[in-house]
N, CA, C and O atoms as a DFTB+ gen file, in Angstrom:
352 C
 N C O
     1  1      13.278      14.551      14.042
     2  2      12.266      15.111      12.955
     3  2      10.845      14.363      13.309
     4  3       9.789      14.995      13.345
     5  1      10.923      13.065      13.547
     6  2       9.739      12.325      13.797
     7  2       9.009      12.873      14.979
     8  3       7.791      13.054      14.977
     9  1       9.841      13.145      16.049
    10  2       9.289      13.672      17.302
    11  2       8.521      15.027      17.108
    12  3       7.426      15.304      17.599
    13  1       9.338      15.860      16.256
    14  2       8.912      17.221      15.958
    15  2       7.405      17.146      15.339
    16  3       6.547      17.950      15.704
    17  1       7.155      16.193      14.439
    18  2       5.935      15.913      13.778
    19  2       4.861      15.092      14.541
    20  3       3.732      14.917      14.082
    21  1       5.222      14.666      15.569
    22  2       4.334      13.856      16.333
    23  2       4.134      12.369      15.872
    24  3       3.076      11.756      16.017
    25  1       5.277      11.857      15.296
    26  2       5.179      10.599      14.745
    27  2       5.995       9.659      15.505
    28  3       6.798      10.055      16.350
    29  1       5.805       8.362      15.217
    30  2       6.678       7.245      16.028
    31  2       7.481       6.523      15.029
    32  3       6.880       6.269      13.985
    33  1       8.658       6.151      15.111
    34  2       9.558       5.540      14.310
    35  2       9.295       4.110      14.114
    36  3       8.412       3.582      14.789
    37  1       9.963       3.432      13.268
    38  2       9.760       1.915      13.230
    39  2      10.170       1.304      14.545
    40  3      11.103       1.682      15.253
    41  1       9.270       0.219      14.792
    42  2       9.601      -0.581      16.052
    43  2      10.185      -1.922      15.730
    44  3      10.145      -2.831      16.559
    45  1      10.740      -2.071      14.520
    46  2      11.222      -3.433      14.121
    47  2      12.420      -3.853      14.717
    48  3      13.081      -2.969      15.262
    49  1      12.843      -4.978      14.738
    50  2      14.149      -5.396      15.342
    51  2      15.388      -5.305      14.323
    52  3      15.206      -5.328      13.105
    53  1      16.455      -5.216      14.812
    54  2      17.657      -5.056      13.908
    55  2      17.904      -6.635      13.288
    56  3      17.877      -7.591      14.064
    57  1      18.096      -6.787      12.122
    58  2      18.163      -8.048      11.627
    59  2      17.001      -8.680      11.107
    60  3      17.151      -9.765      10.545
    61  1      15.862      -8.180      11.200
    62  2      14.623      -8.798      10.805
    63  2      14.101      -8.179       9.429
    64  3      12.920      -7.894       9.233
    65  1      15.101      -8.012       8.528
    66  2      14.746      -7.247       7.185
    67  2      13.815      -8.080       6.367
    68  3      13.080      -7.508       5.561
    69  1      13.780      -9.320       6.493
    70  2      12.803     -10.230       5.739
    71  2      11.345      -9.898       6.139
    72  3      10.407      -9.861       5.343
    73  1      11.266      -9.652       7.513
    74  2       9.883      -9.269       7.821
    75  2       9.390      -7.997       7.341
    76  3       8.185      -7.801       7.184
    77  1      10.289      -7.109       7.097
    78  2       9.913      -5.676       6.649
    79  2       9.910      -5.429       5.024
    80  3       9.518      -4.382       4.510
    81  1      10.389      -6.516       4.328
    82  2      10.511      -6.372       2.903
    83  2       9.245      -5.889       2.235
    84  3       9.342      -4.977       1.415
    85  1       8.148      -6.381       2.492
    86  2       6.783      -6.011       1.810
    87  2       6.572      -4.584       2.247
    88  3       6.284      -3.766       1.373
    89  1       6.678      -4.207       3.449
    90  2       6.390      -2.858       3.709
    91  2       7.368      -1.876       3.223
    92  3       6.995      -0.784       2.794
    93  1       8.685      -2.239       3.273
    94  2       9.762      -1.486       2.519
    95  2       9.372      -1.029       1.024
    96  3       9.532       0.102       0.563
    97  1       8.843      -2.114       0.385
    98  2       8.662      -2.042      -0.948
    99  2       7.461      -1.026      -1.262
   100  3       7.438      -0.175      -2.151
   101  1       6.455      -1.326      -0.303
   102  2       5.280      -0.257      -0.319
   103  2       5.516       1.089      -0.135
   104  3       4.995       1.990      -0.792
   105  1       6.487       1.244       0.966
   106  2       6.715       2.723       1.254
   107  2       7.691       3.217       0.026
   108  3       7.564       4.410      -0.249
   109  1       8.482       2.607      -0.619
   110  2       9.221       3.042      -1.653
   111  2       8.423       3.488      -2.701
   112  3       8.668       4.580      -3.215
   113  1       7.367       2.694      -3.145
   114  2       6.353       3.082      -4.096
   115  2       5.610       4.241      -3.645
   116  3       5.288       5.071      -4.495
   117  1       5.321       4.403      -2.547
   118  2       4.390       5.525      -1.891
   119  2       5.440       6.812      -1.976
   120  3       5.017       7.849      -2.488
   121  1       6.481       6.770      -1.596
   122  2       7.574       7.777      -1.661
   123  2       7.762       8.283      -3.051
   124  3       7.649       9.478      -3.321
   125  1       8.032       7.425      -3.876
   126  2       8.303       7.753      -5.546
   127  2       6.972       8.418      -6.118
   128  3       7.009       9.404      -6.854
   129  1       5.833       7.818      -5.730
   130  2       4.536       8.140      -6.485
   131  2       3.694       9.306      -5.968
   132  3       2.868       9.953      -6.610
   133  1       4.065       9.461      -4.649
   134  2       3.111      10.520      -3.921
   135  2       3.962      11.397      -3.147
   136  3       3.902      12.589      -3.449
   137  1       4.735      11.060      -2.219
   138  2       5.355      11.970      -1.299
   139  2       6.416      12.957      -2.073
   140  3       6.446      14.163      -1.827
   141  1       7.183      12.407      -2.918
   142  2       8.214      13.154      -3.628
   143  2       7.687      14.056      -4.676
   144  3       8.491      14.819      -5.213
   145  1       6.433      14.075      -5.045
   146  2       5.782      14.742      -6.262
   147  2       5.493      16.247      -6.063
   148  3       5.542      17.079      -6.969
   149  1       5.182      16.505      -4.748
   150  2       4.897      17.753      -4.607
   151  2       5.062      18.137      -3.072
   152  3       5.236      17.225      -2.263
   153  1       5.011      19.500      -2.636
   154  2       4.915      19.958      -1.218
   155  2       3.572      20.044      -0.731
   156  3       2.774      20.697      -1.404
   157  1       3.190      19.498       0.319
   158  2       1.840      19.469       0.706
   159  2       1.744      20.609       1.771
   160  3       2.622      20.874       2.593
   161  1       0.467      21.284       1.620
   162  2       0.197      22.417       2.425
   163  2      -0.147      22.010       3.908
   164  3       0.321      22.543       4.913
   165  1      -1.043      20.977       3.866
   166  2      -1.481      20.470       5.215
   167  2      -1.512      18.882       5.213
   168  3      -1.521      18.273       4.143
   169  1      -1.528      18.266       6.356
   170  2      -1.507      16.786       6.526
   171  2      -2.713      16.223       5.823
   172  3      -2.626      15.139       5.247
   173  1      -3.898      16.950       5.846
   174  2      -5.007      16.394       5.443
   175  2      -5.074      16.290       3.881
   176  3      -5.734      15.397       3.350
   177  1      -4.379      17.221       3.158
   178  2      -4.272      17.147       1.714
   179  2      -3.299      15.914       1.370
   180  3      -3.524      15.230       0.372
   181  1      -2.240      15.654       2.199
   182  2      -1.417      14.549       1.866
   183  2      -2.061      13.365       2.226
   184  3      -1.800      12.383       1.530
   185  1      -2.921      13.216       3.245
   186  2      -3.731      12.104       3.670
   187  2      -4.623      11.695       2.478
   188  3      -4.625      10.538       2.057
   189  1      -5.378      12.675       1.949
   190  2      -6.304      12.347       0.878
   191  2      -5.548      11.852      -0.320
   192  3      -5.966      10.881      -0.950
   193  1      -4.458      12.480      -0.656
   194  2      -3.646      11.989      -1.918
   195  2      -3.085      10.489      -1.572
   196  3      -3.061       9.642      -2.466
   197  1      -2.671      10.210      -0.352
   198  2      -2.150       8.769      -0.166
   199  2      -3.445       7.752      -0.250
   200  3      -3.361       6.639      -0.770
   201  1      -4.494       8.210       0.254
   202  2      -5.597       7.359       0.237
   203  2      -6.069       7.086      -1.170
   204  3      -6.380       5.962      -1.564
   205  1      -6.111       8.363      -2.026
   206  2      -6.477       8.132      -3.355
   207  2      -5.500       7.340      -4.223
   208  3      -5.926       6.702      -5.186
   209  1      -4.325       7.359      -3.939
   210  2      -3.293       6.600      -4.667
   211  2      -3.409       5.025      -4.269
   212  3      -3.293       4.111      -5.086
   213  1      -3.644       4.867      -2.944
   214  2      -3.848       3.353      -2.853
   215  2      -5.053       2.943      -3.306
   216  3      -4.982       1.835      -3.837
   217  1      -6.281       3.486      -3.295
   218  2      -7.384       2.985      -3.819
   219  2      -7.444       2.958      -5.312
   220  3      -7.896       1.939      -5.835
   221  1      -7.054       3.926      -6.048
   222  2      -7.072       4.063      -7.437
   223  2      -5.955       3.475      -8.297
   224  3      -6.157       3.104      -9.453
   225  1      -4.789       3.403      -7.699
   226  2      -3.586       3.000      -8.301
   227  2      -3.054       1.523      -7.687
   228  3      -3.017       0.480      -8.338
   229  1      -2.709       1.661      -6.477
   230  2      -1.942       0.659      -5.725
   231  2      -2.871      -0.639      -5.872
   232  3      -2.346      -1.655      -6.326
   233  1      -4.192      -0.658      -5.521
   234  2      -5.056      -1.773      -5.441
   235  2      -5.707      -2.148      -6.748
   236  3      -6.119      -3.298      -6.903
   237  1      -5.825      -1.221      -7.716
   238  2      -6.674      -1.391      -8.928
   239  2      -5.806      -1.599     -10.181
   240  3      -6.306      -2.227     -11.115
   241  1      -4.568      -1.136     -10.284
   242  2      -3.764      -1.143     -11.324
   243  2      -2.579      -2.119     -11.375
   244  3      -2.217      -2.732     -12.379
   245  1      -1.993      -2.184     -10.084
   246  2      -0.710      -3.065      -9.770
   247  2      -0.940      -4.366      -9.722
   248  3      -1.537      -4.857      -8.764
   249  1      -0.447      -5.183     -10.869
   250  2      -0.680      -6.517     -10.835
   251  2       0.418      -7.166     -10.233
   252  3       1.570      -6.740     -10.304
   253  1       0.014      -8.374      -9.535
   254  2       1.127      -9.109      -8.689
   255  2       1.178     -10.522      -9.179
   256  3       0.196     -11.229      -9.408
   257  1       2.550     -10.879      -9.326
   258  2       2.922     -12.213      -9.527
   259  2       2.279     -13.064      -8.762
   260  3       1.667     -13.965      -9.335
   261  1       2.253     -13.002      -7.358
   262  2       1.758     -14.009      -6.563
   263  2       0.131     -14.165      -6.603
   264  3      -0.460     -15.119      -6.098
   265  1      -0.441     -13.179      -7.219
   266  2      -1.872     -13.326      -7.395
   267  2      -2.264     -13.626      -8.872
   268  3      -3.337     -13.213      -9.314
   269  1      -1.400     -14.343      -9.635
   270  2      -1.551     -14.821     -10.941
   271  2      -1.803     -13.690     -11.884
   272  3      -2.707     -13.712     -12.719
   273  1      -0.888     -12.604     -11.701
   274  2      -0.929     -11.466     -12.493
   275  2      -2.193     -10.586     -12.424
   276  3      -2.465      -9.831     -13.357
   277  1      -2.937     -10.676     -11.366
   278  2      -4.084      -9.887     -11.167
   279  2      -3.790      -8.917     -10.246
   280  3      -2.814      -8.986      -9.499
   281  1      -4.723      -7.849     -10.261
   282  2      -4.565      -6.665      -9.212
   283  2      -5.318      -7.267      -7.934
   284  3      -6.113      -8.199      -8.055
   285  1      -5.015      -6.667      -6.684
   286  2      -5.708      -7.189      -5.662
   287  2      -7.027      -7.015      -5.610
   288  3      -7.646      -7.749      -4.839
   289  1      -7.714      -6.094      -6.345
   290  2      -9.076      -5.965      -6.470
   291  2      -9.645      -7.092      -7.382
   292  3     -10.762      -7.526      -7.097
   293  1      -8.989      -7.597      -8.435
   294  2      -9.355      -8.680      -9.325
   295  2      -9.157      -9.858      -8.555
   296  3      -9.979     -10.761      -8.713
   297  1      -8.212     -10.023      -7.742
   298  2      -8.123     -11.252      -7.009
   299  2      -9.069     -11.522      -5.947
   300  3      -9.452     -12.667      -5.708
   301  1      -9.475     -10.456      -5.273
   302  2     -10.592     -10.511      -4.291
   303  2     -12.041     -11.108      -5.113
   304  3     -12.739     -12.075      -4.809
   305  1     -12.165     -10.269      -6.102
   306  2     -13.443     -10.660      -6.891
   307  2     -13.348     -12.034      -7.287
   308  3     -14.343     -12.727      -7.074
   309  1     -12.334     -12.570      -7.829
   310  2     -12.078     -13.997      -8.099
   311  2     -12.472     -14.896      -6.981
   312  3     -13.330     -15.775      -7.059
   313  1     -11.756     -14.589      -5.921
   314  2     -12.155     -15.315      -4.621
   315  2     -13.592     -15.331      -4.278
   316  3     -14.129     -16.364      -3.879
   317  1     -14.155     -14.352      -4.403
   318  2     -15.714     -14.304      -4.163
   319  2     -16.473     -15.108      -5.005
   320  3     -17.319     -15.888      -4.567
   321  1     -16.197     -14.954      -6.313
   322  2     -16.861     -15.726      -7.350
   323  2     -16.754     -17.270      -7.015
   324  3     -17.681     -18.070      -7.144
   325  1     -15.426     -17.579      -6.546
   326  2     -15.146     -19.045      -6.231
   327  2     -15.941     -19.544      -5.028
   328  3     -16.347     -20.701      -4.920
   329  1     -16.137     -18.528      -4.092
   330  2     -16.897     -19.063      -2.822
   331  2     -18.452     -19.028      -3.063
   332  3     -19.228     -19.704      -2.388
   333  1     -18.815     -18.258      -3.994
   334  2     -20.300     -18.339      -4.274
   335  2     -20.532     -19.481      -5.163
   336  3     -21.619     -20.056      -5.093
   337  1     -19.630     -19.881      -5.999
   338  2     -19.799     -21.105      -6.823
   339  2     -19.892     -22.357      -5.781
   340  3     -20.796     -23.188      -5.867
   341  1     -18.970     -22.407      -4.885
   342  2     -18.921     -23.420      -3.969
   343  2     -20.006     -23.656      -2.954
   344  3     -20.264     -24.760      -2.473
   345  1     -20.594     -22.575      -2.681
   346  2     -21.869     -22.462      -1.822
   347  2     -23.132     -22.794      -2.475
   348  3     -24.161     -23.100      -1.872
   349  1     -22.981     -22.707      -3.893
   350  2     -24.373     -22.947      -4.678
   351  2     -24.587     -24.509      -4.583
   352  3     -25.580     -25.029      -5.093
């Protein structure tokens, strides 16, 4: 099916599950929140929905324990504030 749609499958090694855990988690969220929600008429429609979901939901609403319960956008803003304060 991948070949039929002009896609390339995973190139990961067998037994390297730890290396793929973050991406597997991301793709699971993407599958549940975008891909399985409707049938897409064109690849462009799907692409736009994925980009919108990543920018509006994944980066701006999803808080992460590793980032001190901040979203990635909040964490980046916090780092920028710290850098500006240290440069002053």
